[in-house]
N, C-alpha and C positions, 0 to 999 in steps of 0.2 A: 504494500500500500504506500502511496506517496505521502510523505509527511508535509503538512501545510507550512508555507512560509509564514513566519511570525516576526514580531518586532522585538529586537533587543535580546540580550542573553537570557534574561529571566523567562521571557515568553518562549524563546526557542527551547529552553530546557523543559518548560512545562509541556510544550507541544510534543516533544520527543517521548515523554513518558505518558502522555494522555491520549494515545491512540485508542479510539473507542473500541471496546473489547466484546460488546454483545455479539454473540454468534461465534466467538472464538473458544479457546480451550476452557476458560473459566466463565460460565454464564453469570450474568449480572442483572440486578433489578434496575430497570430504567424507569425513572420518574420524571415527568415533564410538568413544570409549573410556569405560568405566564402572568405577566401584567401585575407585578408587585407595585410598580409606580412609586418607588421610594423617592421622596421629593425634598422640599426645603425644610421640613421638620418643624421645630418649635419657633414661635415668635418670642416667647419668654419661657422660663422653666415651668414645665407642666402645662403649657398653653400651646396646643398645636396650631400651626398656621391653618387657616380655613381650607387651603388648597391641598393639604397633606392627606393622602389616601392611605398610606401604609403606617398604621398606628398599632401594629400587632407584633411587636418584638418578642414578647413572651410566648404568644401562640406559635410563632414561627420557630423559636428555639425548641419548644416541646415537639413540634412537628419533625424537626431535623433529628432529634434524639430518637423519636419513634421510628423514623425512616432508617436510621443507622441500625437499630435493632432488627427491624423487619428484613432488611437486606443483608444482615450479618456482615456489615462493613464492606460489602461488595456492591456499591451503588454507583450508577451513573445518574446524577441529578442535572437535568437540563433546565436552565433558567431561560425560558423561551420568549425573550423580547420584552421590552418595556420594564425591565428590572429597575431601571433608574428613570425618574421623571425629569428629563433634560429639556423639555419644552417650556415648563413653567419656571418662573423665577420671581424673586422679590426685588431684584435689582433692575435698573434701567439699562440693561445690556442687550447686545445683539439687535440693536435697532438700526434699520437702514431704510432709505427711501423706497427701494425696490422691495415689495413684499415677498418676492421669491428668494430673497437672500437671508440666510440664517447665520448662526454663530460661526466664528473662526475657531480654530483649534484651541487657541489661548482662552477665548471666552467660554468654550465648552468645558475646559479644564477647571475654570473658576467655578462654574456651576456644579461640576462633579465634586469638588472639594467640600462645598457646603453639604452636599448630600452624604458624603462619606462620614463627615463629622456628625451630622444629625442622626444617622442610622448606624453609628458605631456598634451598638449591641447586636444588630443583625449581621453586620460584617464579621464580628467576632464569632457569632454562632455558626456562620458558614465556614469560617476558618477552622473551627473545632471539628465540624463535620468532615471537611475535606482532609483533615489530618488523621482521621480515624481509619484504621485498617487500610483498605485499598480504595476508599471512596474517591470519587472525582466529581468536580463541578464544572460544567460548561455553560458559558454565558453567550447566548445567541442575540445579536442586536435586533431591535425592533424599530418601529417608526419613531417612538418617543425617545429612544436612546440610540438613534442612528449615529450620534456623535462618537459612540464607541469605535466606529470605523476610522476615526482619526488615530494614527499610531500612538501618539503620546497619551491620549485618553485611555486607550486599551491598556497600555503599559501601566498607567497609574492605577487602574482598577485592580490589576493583578497584584501589583506591589502592595496594595492596601491590605492584602490577606497575609502579609508577613511570611513566616516560614511555611505556611500552607500554600503559598503561591505555586509551588511545584505541582500541585494537584488541581489548579484552577486555570481555565483557558477562556479567552474571548475568541469566538469563532469569526474570524475576519472574512470568511467566505459567505457569511450571512445565513448559514444553516448548520445543523448537526445531523450526521447520519451514522448508524452503526457500521462497524467495519465491513460487514457483509452486505451493506446497502439495503437491507430489508426494512429498516426503520428510518424514516426521514422526518426531520423536525424543522419547521421554520415558523417565524412569528405569524405571518399571514397577511400583512399589509400589502403584499405584492400580488395577491390573488385577485383575478378578475378585474373589475373596474373600481376597485376600492379607492376612496378619496385620498388616502395618505400614501399612495404609491409613489416611489421615487423613480425617476427616469432611467437611471443607470445603476440600479442595485446590483452588487453591494458597494457601489462607489457613489454615494449620495451627495456629490460635491459639485459646486459651480465656482468659477473664478470671477472675482470682482476686485478691481483696482489692484491687480497683481497678487491678491491673497486668495487662498482657498477657503470657501465657506460651505457650510451645509446648505443644501437646497431646502426650501420650504415647500412641500407639496401643496396642491391647491386646496385639499381638505384642511390642512393646517391653517392656511391663509384664511379660509372661509370661517372656521369655527373656533380656532384656538383662542383668539382674542375675546370672542364672545364668552366662552367657558371661563376664561381667566377672570373676566369682570363679574360673572355670575357667582362664582364660588365664594367670593367674599360675603355675599348675602345668603347663598344657598349652598352650603358645604357638600351636599350629596348630589348635586345636579349632574355630576359625571359618574355617579355610582350605580346607574341603571344597568341591569344585566345585559341589555343590548345598548352599547355605548351611544349610538346615534339618537335614541329616543329622548335623551335628555335635552336636546335642542328644543323640541316642542314644549316640554314642561318648563324650560327656562324662560322661553318667550312668554308663555302664559303666566308664569309666576311673577314676572317683572312687568306685566301689563303692556308689553310692546304691541302697538297697533299698526306699525309700519316699519318694515325692515329695509326700506330704501334700496340702495344699490346692492345690498347683500341678498335680495330676494332670489335672484337666479342661482347663485352658488349655494345658498341654503336649500333651495328646492332640489337641485341636483344631489346634494349631500343626503337629503331625506329619501329621495327616490332610489338611490343606489346603495343604501345600507339595508339590504334585504335580509332579515333574519329568517332564512328558510327553515331553520330548526324548530320554529314554533309550531309548525304544522304536523299533523299526523299523516304519515304516508301509508296508504292501505296496502295490504298484501295482495297485489294484483297479478303476481306470477308472470309479469311481463306481458299480460294480455291487453291491458289498457295502454293506449298510445297517446302521445302528446298531440294536441290540436295544432293545426296550421293557421296562424293568424294572417288575416288579410292586411298586409302591411300598407298597401296602397290606400285602402279605406281608412286605416288607422292614421296614416300621415295626413289624409284629407281633413281629419278633425282639427288639425292645427293645435294650438295651445290648449284647447279643450281637453285633449288627450292627457295633458299634464295634470290639470285640476281634477279630472275624473279618476286619476290614478291614486288619489288620496281619499280614504273614507271620510264621510262628513264629520265624524267625531275626531278626526286627526287634528291636533292642536296647531298644525301649520296650515291647515286647509284655507282658512279665511285670508291669511296673509298671502298665500300662493294665488288665490283668486284675485285679490287686489292687485298683485304684481302683474298678473296676466291681463287684467282689464286696462291697466295704464301702460302696457307695452314693455314693461321692464324685463320680461322673459321671452320676448318675441323671437329672439335669435336662438333660443335654446332648442326648440323643436327641430330646427334645421340642422343642428350639430349632432343629433342623436343618430347613431348607426342602426342598421337593421337588427344587429345582435342586441343592442341596448333596448330597443323598442320591444323585441321579442321577450327579453328578460322581464321588463316591466309588465308586459301582458301576461306572462306566466305567473308572475307574483300576484297580479290582480285576480286572476282566476283562482289561485290558491286561497286568497283572502275571502273571495266570494263564497267558495264552497265551504270553507270552515265556518263562516258566519251563518250560512244557510243551515248548516247542520248543528250549530251551537256546540262546537267541539271544545269542551272545557279543558282540553289538554293545553290549550294556548296559554302562554305566559306573558305575552308582550302587548296584547290588547284584549278588550272585553269581547268574547265571542258572540255576545248578544247585540253588538253594535250594528249600525246600518251596513247594508250589503253594497259593495261596489259593483259596477257593471263590468262585464267582460269586454275585451276588445273584439272587433268583428272577426268571425272565423271564416275560413274557407268552408263553403257549404258541405263539401265532402267529408269534413271532420267534425260535424256537429253530433251531439249525442254522447252518452256515457261511455262509449267505447274509446273516446278520445279525451279522457279527463285525467291524464297524467301530466301534472303541472311542474314537475321538478327537472325538466329537461335542461333549462338554463343553468341550474345549480350543477347538474351532473357534468355538462360540457365544460363549465368553468373549472371544476376540479380535475377533470380528465386532462385538460390543457395544462393545468399546474403540475399534475403528476408527470406529464411528458417532459416539461421543463426540468423538474427535479431529477428525472431519470437521466437526462442529458448532462446535468451537473455532476452526477455520480460517474458517468462515463468519463468526463473530463478529469474528475478527481483521481480516478483509478487508472486512467489511460487504457481503459478496456471497453471496447464497443459492445461487449456482451455481458454487461453487469446484470446481476440478479434483479428481477423486477421488485419494485417496492411493494411490501405487503401492508405496512402501516404508515400512514401519513398524518402527523399531528401538527395542529396549528392552534393559534389563539386569536388575539387582536380584538375580536368583537366583544369580548367579555361574556358572551352567551354560550353556556355549556350545551353540549349535544345530548344531554341525558334523556331526552324524550324520543330520540330515534335510535333504534337498535338494529344490528344485523341479526336476521332471523333465519333459522334453518328448520325445515319440516322433518320431523322424525315420526316413528311409529306411535309415539306418545303425544304427538301434536307439535305445535310450533314452540321452538326453544330459543330463548334469548342467549346468545353466545358472545355478544360483544356490544359495547357502546359504539356510537358513530353510525356511518352508513357507507355503502359501496356505491360509487358513481357508475359502476357497471351493473346494470339491472340483472338481478337473479344470481349475481356472484357473491361469494363470501369475502373475497379480496380483490383489489386493495381496499382497505378500510380507511376512511377519512374520519378524523375525530377532532372536535374542538373541546379542549378541556376547560374553557372559560377562564376566569381570572382567579389567582390566589388573592382574593379580595373579598370584602363584604359588599354585597350588591343587593339590589331591590328590583322587582319587576313592576311594570305599570299596574298589573292586577293587584299586587300587594299595596301599591300606592293608593289605589282607589279604595281598598279595604280600610286602610288607615284613615283616609279622609272621612269615610262614612262612620267609622267607629268613634272618631274624635270630633266630628262635625267641623272639619277644617277645609278651607279653600286650598287651591294649589299653592298660593303665596304663603299662607300661614303654615302649611305642612313643611314646605321646603325651608322656611325660616327656622323652624323648630328642629327638623331632622338632622342628626349628626351621624357620621359613619359608625359611631359606637352603638347607635340604636338599631343598626341593621343586623340581620341574622348572622351569628358567629359561625359561618360555614365557609370553608375555603376549598375550592375544587382543584383537582389535578388528575392527570392521566398516568396510569401505570401499565407496564408491560412486564410480565414475569420473566425470570431468567429462562433461557432456552438453549438447546443444543444446536438444532438445525434450522428451525423455523419459528419465528416469534409467535407466542400466543396473541390472540386478538386483544386490543386494548380495552381497559375498563376505566371508567371515571369514578373517582372516589372523592369523598369530602372529609376534611379535617374539621371536626365540629365539637363544640362544647355540649356534650350530652349529659344525661343523668349521672353517669359514672365518671364524669370528667372528660378531658380531651381524648378523642378517639377517632378512628376512621369509620366511615359509613358509606353505604351505597347511594344514599340520597341525603339531601339536606332536610332534617326534621325540625329545624328551628324557624321561627318567624320574626320579622322585625317587631320591635317593641319600644314605644316611645318612653316607657318608664325605666328602661335599662340604659346603662352606660351614660354617655353624654352628659 
């Protein structure tokens, strides 16, 4: 296997010893956690900054101790992106006239230093874990900590772990894979049309005035400033289980009636953060086919297509309609590709069916809400035989798997690498626990894995989103809290703190294996009746009388 090029003697030594060993002579437990978002820390002793999402040093320490015991000291722990919150700051830094220009290496280092100081207990806990037996820790950069791809920033992170640095690595390739290539892990912001995608990942840089800066993706430009302003008043506005849904709640809570020039980028952001995992996928054995949308008739609707793609109870709907009426989003329809329109039409159809069936498996909006209309279908694909609406999701992940496979071929210098069996991602904060890979047996249908296969009827490859190692809340839970305490959006989000959210932290595990990995399972580290323990589901609920 090729040893990856790293920066500096410390990183080179770490890389030499940290060749991933899953699938080799000594099987190892693989655990993937995402989106810790360790940020600016405290404003004053004991007083967290409102934007700080990672307030769980003690829970994390206990989790690492449990993981060390569970894996008998033979663990590969993958921190899969957004470990460090390097987008948010309390300083007036990284400010440039061009909104596409982000931090320089020096500015990113200054942000990192504050984070390392603020989260010293967590850094120490990771160092102890990495020092135990043969444990290893791999840090995969994500969109919020893309600055780790600056060489000096990566080197500083590794050095922060002191003597344990020999067991800790920043993956400069932007992904982690097992030595046999059967497990592939990446953060997920580069998948499909996601808003925080970088143009040249894993080289997220642009040059300005002779200096190298981070690029700021359009999604960051559109919403990062908004979230930054909102968090000082509403500390949990970015703690929703599907990250993008916080935009609508933030606008509602702050009483915004006009989003001005931001209407078009906000609308694009809303339309293309599609939480497919909130829907139930029926066991159709491949018999039900996807419909063919009449794209000509759909395009002829003009910007009405955009407003009709949001349910009437969507908190951005009225703002979108206002922007459409005064022409602020007139250019957007013309820029959409056929694939993008097809994806929106697929998603609309899934929303429509779920709400018509009152499918209470949904976690991201009320299944009893108003039903959206379908896009016009080709007449030959009308009827229930053409009600498979997950085609766009499947194609998106199949393309991503093809890109991942190519990266493994390049890594190994081998055109015949083993096919990826398990693909793990994060980024959206929304766990895949409602969709399972199923297998028919003589005893009936058996759940054998979390996640889904984008190849219909196949068991592998399995794609799974482990959510965030964070406390989060769903819109359904928000509505329940509002009803129980008779609160408006504004009053609830003024009151709600991360400490009030359910003490459950999700992660993905793949058991040690000899030849082929077991399929992945999602687990939760939660505070149950017997103390901190792992569980198959989160059994806790948000509670305004706890924490905070």
